[in-house]
C-alpha positions in Angstrom: 18.4 88.9 228.8 21.0 91.4 230.1 24.9 90.8 230.6 27.7 92.4 230.4 30.7 91.1 228.1 34.4 91.6 229.4 37.3 90.5 227.0 41.3 90.9 227.1 45.1 90.1 225.6 43.7 89.2 222.8 46.4 91.5 221.1 49.8 91.4 221.2 53.0 94.0 219.9 53.0 92.2 216.0 49.7 93.6 215.7 45.6 94.1 216.4 44.4 95.7 219.5 41.8 94.3 221.4 39.8 97.5 221.4 38.8 96.6 217.5 38.4 92.9 218.4 35.7 93.9 220.3 34.1 96.6 217.9 34.0 94.1 215.0 32.3 91.3 218.3 29.7 94.3 218.9 29.0 94.2 214.7 28.4 90.7 214.7 26.6 90.7 217.7 23.8 93.3 216.8 24.0 91.3 213.3 22.2 88.8 215.3 20.1 91.2 216.5 21.2 92.0 219.9 21.4 95.1 221.2 24.5 96.9 222.7 23.7 99.4 225.5 25.9 102.6 225.7 29.5 102.9 225.2 32.4 99.9 225.3 34.4 100.2 228.4 38.3 100.6 227.7 39.9 100.2 231.1 43.7 100.3 231.4 44.8 98.2 234.2 48.1 98.1 236.5 50.3 99.5 233.9 53.8 98.0 235.5 52.8 94.0 234.8 55.6 92.4 233.5 52.9 90.5 231.1 51.4 93.2 229.8 51.0 93.4 226.0 50.9 97.6 225.3 49.0 99.3 226.7 47.2 97.0 229.4 43.8 97.3 228.5 40.8 95.3 228.6 37.2 96.4 226.9 33.8 95.7 227.9 30.4 96.4 226.6 26.7 95.7 228.3 24.7 93.6 225.9 20.8 93.0 225.4 20.1 89.4 223.7 21.0 85.8 223.9 23.9 84.6 226.3 24.4 82.0 224.4 24.4 82.8 221.3 26.3 85.4 221.9 29.3 83.3 223.8 29.5 81.4 220.6 29.6 84.7 218.4 32.4 86.1 220.9 34.4 82.5 220.7 34.6 82.9 216.5 35.6 86.1 217.0 38.1 85.5 219.3 39.3 82.7 217.5 39.6 84.7 214.0 41.2 87.3 215.4 43.4 87.3 218.3 46.9 87.0 217.7 47.3 83.5 219.4 50.9 82.5 218.0 52.4 85.2 220.4 53.3 83.6 223.1 52.3 86.4 225.4 48.9 86.7 224.5 46.6 84.4 226.3 43.1 85.8 225.2 40.1 85.1 228.1 36.4 86.9 228.1 33.9 86.6 230.0 30.1 86.7 230.0 28.4 88.6 233.9 24.8 88.8 234.1 23.3 92.1 235.6 20.9 90.7 238.1 24.6 88.1 239.0 26.0 88.1 242.4 29.1 88.4 241.4 29.2 92.0 240.6 28.5 92.8 244.4 32.0 91.8 243.8 33.2 92.2 241.0 34.5 96.2 241.9 36.2 94.9 244.5 38.2 92.9 242.6 38.6 95.2 239.8 40.5 97.7 241.2 42.8 95.2 242.6 43.6 94.7 238.9 45.1 98.5 238.4 46.4 98.9 241.6 47.5 95.6 242.4 48.8 92.3 240.9 46.3 89.5 240.7 47.1 86.4 239.4 44.5 84.1 237.5 44.0 81.8 239.9 42.0 84.4 242.0 40.2 85.9 238.3 39.0 81.2 238.2 37.9 82.0 241.9 35.4 84.6 240.5 34.4 83.1 237.5 34.0 79.1 239.8 32.0 80.4 242.4 29.2 82.5 240.1 30.1 80.0 238.1 30.1 82.8 235.2 30.5 82.0 231.2 33.8 82.9 230.1 36.8 81.6 227.2 39.3 80.5 228.7 41.8 80.6 225.5 46.0 79.1 226.3 46.7 80.6 230.0 43.9 82.8 229.7 45.5 85.3 231.5 43.0 87.8 229.4 40.4 86.4 232.3 41.2 88.8 234.4 41.3 92.0 232.0 37.9 91.2 231.5 36.5 90.6 234.8 38.2 93.4 235.9 36.3 95.6 233.0 32.7 94.2 233.4 33.3 95.8 237.2 34.7 98.3 237.8 33.4 101.6 238.8 34.0 104.6 236.9 34.5 106.8 239.8 36.6 109.7 237.2 36.5 108.9 233.6 37.2 110.2 230.5 36.5 109.7 226.7 38.7 108.7 224.1 38.0 108.3 220.2 39.7 105.5 218.4 39.5 105.5 214.9 40.5 102.8 212.8 42.8 101.9 209.7 41.1 99.7 206.7 42.7 96.1 207.1 44.4 96.1 203.3 46.7 99.1 205.4 47.8 96.9 208.8 51.3 97.3 209.4 52.4 99.9 206.1 53.2 103.5 207.6 49.8 105.9 208.2 50.1 108.5 206.8 48.2 111.6 208.0 48.6 115.5 208.0 50.4 116.2 211.0 49.7 120.4 211.3 45.7 118.6 210.9 45.9 117.5 213.9 48.3 120.3 215.4 45.0 122.6 214.5 42.4 120.4 216.5 44.3 120.3 219.2 45.2 124.4 219.6 40.9 124.8 218.8 39.9 122.0 221.1 42.3 122.1 223.8 41.7 121.7 227.5 38.5 119.7 226.3 40.6 117.6 224.3 44.3 116.5 225.7 47.6 114.5 224.5 46.8 115.2 220.7 49.8 116.2 220.0 53.0 117.5 222.2 54.3 121.2 221.2 57.0 120.9 222.9 58.9 117.9 221.1 57.2 118.3 217.7 55.2 115.0 218.0 51.6 113.7 217.3 51.2 111.8 219.8 47.5 110.7 218.9 49.2 108.2 216.4 50.1 105.1 217.7 53.7 103.9 216.8 52.7 99.9 216.7 51.5 97.8 213.8 47.4 97.6 215.0 45.2 98.5 213.3 43.8 101.7 215.8 44.7 105.3 213.0 44.4 107.8 215.9 43.0 108.4 219.1 41.6 111.5 220.6 41.0 111.9 223.9 39.4 114.5 226.2 36.4 115.3 228.2 33.9 116.7 226.4 32.5 114.5 223.2 32.0 117.5 220.8 35.3 118.3 221.1 36.4 115.1 220.5 34.2 115.0 218.2 35.2 118.7 216.4 39.1 117.6 216.3 38.6 114.7 214.6 36.3 116.4 212.1 39.7 119.0 211.6 41.9 116.3 211.1 43.0 115.2 208.1 44.4 111.5 207.5 43.4 108.0 205.3 40.4 106.5 205.0 38.8 105.6 208.0 37.5 102.2 207.9 35.4 102.1 212.0 35.5 105.2 215.0 34.2 104.4 217.6 33.5 106.1 221.2 35.9 104.6 224.4 34.4 105.6 228.0 37.7 105.0 229.9 40.4 105.7 233.0 42.5 106.8 231.2 44.1 110.1 232.6 42.0 109.6 236.3 45.7 108.5 238.1 43.1 105.2 239.1 46.1 103.1 239.6 48.1 105.3 241.8 48.1 104.2 245.8 48.3 106.9 248.5 50.9 106.5 250.9 48.1 106.5 253.6 46.6 103.9 252.1 49.4 101.5 252.2 52.2 100.2 254.6 54.9 99.7 252.6 56.4 100.6 249.2 56.5 97.0 246.2 57.8 97.2 242.7 55.4 96.5 240.7 52.8 99.5 242.2 52.3 103.1 241.6 52.2 105.6 244.5 52.1 109.3 245.7 54.7 109.7 248.2 55.7 112.9 250.0 59.3 112.8 251.0 62.6 115.3 251.2 65.0 115.6 249.3 68.3 114.0 250.7 70.6 113.8 247.2 70.7 116.1 244.9 70.2 114.6 241.3 72.8 114.0 238.8 73.1 112.1 235.3 74.1 108.7 234.1 74.6 107.6 230.6 71.7 107.7 228.1 70.2 111.1 230.0 68.4 109.5 232.7 67.9 111.3 236.1 68.1 109.9 239.3 67.1 111.2 243.6 66.5 110.0 246.1 64.1 111.8 248.9 63.5 110.5 252.4 59.9 109.4 252.8 57.8 107.6 255.8 59.3 104.4 253.8 62.5 105.5 254.6 65.2 106.6 251.3 63.8 105.8 248.2 65.0 106.4 244.7 63.2 108.4 241.9 64.2 108.4 238.1 63.5 111.1 235.7 64.4 108.7 232.5 65.6 110.5 229.3 61.8 110.0 227.6 60.8 112.3 229.5 62.5 114.9 227.9 61.8 118.3 229.6 60.6 117.5 232.5 64.5 116.0 233.4 65.1 119.7 233.8 62.9 119.9 236.4 64.1 117.5 238.1 67.8 118.1 238.3 67.1 121.9 239.9 65.7 119.9 243.1 68.0 120.9 246.2 68.7 118.7 249.3 65.6 119.4 251.9 63.0 120.7 248.9 59.7 119.1 249.9 57.8 116.5 247.4 55.0 114.7 246.3 55.8 112.3 243.7 53.5 110.3 241.7 55.0 107.2 239.3 55.3 102.9 239.6 57.9 101.5 241.3 59.9 99.3 238.7 63.0 97.9 240.6 62.8 99.9 244.1 62.7 103.0 241.9 59.9 105.4 241.5 59.3 106.0 237.4 58.3 109.5 237.8 54.6 110.6 236.4 54.7 114.6 237.8 55.9 115.7 240.9 54.5 118.6 243.0 57.5 120.9 244.5 55.5 121.5 248.2 58.2 123.3 250.2 61.8 125.1 248.3 64.5 124.8 250.5 66.8 127.9 251.1 70.0 127.5 249.4 73.2 129.5 250.1 76.9 129.5 248.6 79.8 130.8 251.0 81.2 134.5 249.4 83.9 136.3 250.3 82.9 139.0 252.7 82.4 143.1 251.4 83.9 145.9 252.2 81.7 148.4 253.7 83.4 150.8 252.9 83.9 150.1 249.2 81.3 147.3 248.4 84.3 145.3 247.0 85.1 141.9 248.0 88.0 141.7 250.1 91.0 139.1 249.4 92.5 136.1 251.9 94.6 137.7 254.2 96.8 134.5 254.5 95.9 131.3 256.0 93.4 132.1 259.1 93.9 135.6 258.7 90.7 136.4 257.6 90.1 138.8 255.0 90.7 142.2 254.0 90.4 145.8 251.6 93.7 146.4 250.6 92.3 149.9 249.8 90.0 149.9 253.0 92.3 148.3 254.9 89.0 147.1 256.4 89.4 143.6 257.6 87.0 140.6 258.7 87.0 136.9 259.9 85.4 134.8 258.1 83.1 134.4 254.8 80.2 135.1 254.4 76.6 133.2 253.5 74.7 134.2 250.7 71.4 133.0 249.7 70.4 131.1 246.4 67.7 132.4 244.2 66.3 129.5 242.8 65.7 128.9 239.1 62.9 126.8 240.2 59.2 127.5 241.4 56.8 125.7 244.1 53.9 123.4 242.2 53.1 120.6 240.0 55.4 119.1 237.0 54.5 116.9 235.0 56.2 114.6 232.4 55.6 115.6 228.7 52.6 113.5 226.6 54.7 112.6 224.8 55.9 110.3 227.5 52.3 110.6 229.9 51.7 106.4 230.0 47.4 106.0 229.6 47.0 105.8 233.7 48.5 109.6 234.5 46.2 112.4 235.1 47.0 115.1 233.0 47.7 118.6 235.2 44.7 120.2 233.1 42.5 118.3 234.6 44.0 118.7 237.9 41.8 121.2 240.2 45.2 122.4 242.0 47.3 125.6 241.5 50.3 125.9 241.1 50.4 123.9 237.4 53.2 124.0 235.6 52.0 122.4 232.2 54.3 121.1 229.1 52.9 121.3 225.9 
């Protein structure tokens, strides 16, 4: 029998990782004589969901074998490795036969989990209607992601190689040679991306959380990823696994033409005109407002976006933009922008003497302007165009601030890209 196993919400901010548990599970299934077909899938869900653990990622993989035996092995692995002592961890797993009618409706459910807010009741309804074998632990919220990981159609996808630490190393500082990651990026970019952040001198591929992952290398080319992996120098790798994923695809973004409103906990691409100059608040966060088809909307470039904020600070009233980002507290958290058209900006200056070329001085209140030397006069100040220190085109947050789902400009077939590296 061929069936999909989907699994989610087994991790925690304290440790563990759903991908690692899944790798262990695949090994156990193969030991039992079952076959894993193709790469497992790492599916990132709606990044704005408040009750997510960390990266809101679920895993699925295709199995050929005995479903009942696979169920028992999966349950054992989940009970052994899930972070059940964390109140935010609510694991779930599903077993969906490839010939099940559920496979016809899961793609629509799955894209909703990436773009919208989906309840556990919606997942349980599908499970009940199609009698899907499942494992529900605690609140079982992971059933949402488990179904989505099985059903999502990857109309765009990328790859990630995850290397895992030896269990005895879990929770300790990772040992690695920083410069080797920069060399790997230099030799494989743009077929790999977000391995490092050159401008901010950060190794992005190394996580900061205390989970089993040692590093992750993302890209669009299998050979390039393998090459990067062969260059990096780290502590001993215990396990490694390639995943096919929706990371770096903008799959979470809803185009403004696909919706009638802008809601919190959703992500959008919106077109608008700047109606208020950007301003900073304490902490280095930068805000501004745009006027859209939905009215005035607040946008934010938060401190972790680093030099991206310098672009935002240069915006002027009248600039036409496309903004990409997630909405929380009625504010778009910017992931990238496209400056469609820069407004012409002017300043008022004293007029210039047509004879000597020097600026005139005020002749007194309501008496216009004059050049003392040449005795020339003018009634009003003149409007002078300001040259903008900014270009039209796409700008993105740096790699150190990039969300899993956000599509980097290096993957976008657009002109006028300004890439921070």
